[in-house]
N, C-alpha and C positions, 0 to 999 in steps of 0.2 A: 084770411082767405087763402085758398090754394089755387095757384095758377099753373096751367099747362100751356106754355106759350102765352097767348093773350086771353085764353079761355079760362073762366072761373070754374073750377071743378069741385069746390066745396067752400063752406064758410062756417064760422062758429063765433061765439063770444066767450070771453074769459069769465070764470066764476069770481066770487068775492075775494079769493086769494090770488087771482091773476093766472090761474091754471086754465088750460083749455085742452079739449080732446077733439080730434077730427079723424074720421075714418075715410080712407081713400083707396082706390084700386092701386095695384103695383104700378110703379112708374117714377118719373122724375118730376118734381114740382118745386115751384118757388112759393114758400110760405111767407105771406106778408101780413104784418100786424100794423094797424093804424090806430092812433089815439082818436077816440070818438069825441073827445072834449074839444075845447076851444083852441088848444095849441096844436098846430099841425105837425105831427111827427110820425114817421114810418120806419119799421125795421123789417128786413127780409133775410131769408136764409134758403139756400138750395138744399133739398132733401131727396133721398132716394127711398121709396117705399118698397118693401119686399115682404117677407114672411114674418117679421118681428117688429115690435113697436119701435118707433123713433122718438127720442127725447131731445127737444131743442129748447133753448132759452132765447127769447127775443126781448130786447130792452127798448121800450118806447118812452120817450121823454114826455112827462105830463105837463111840463112847464111850471110846476109848483116848486117854489124855492123856499 
């Protein structure tokens, strides 16, 4: 999910490899990934969107050991 302050500006899900794509207008966003499974885990990163793609890696713990 992409947050602009407390407002959600976009959301997506990962594909089978864990990759995701999200198109947003130019601006500053907090990208938040949350494990949809039973183990509650979240990762966030601040990004600035401009005229070129941004590549980030978020690590969310699945709880599987």
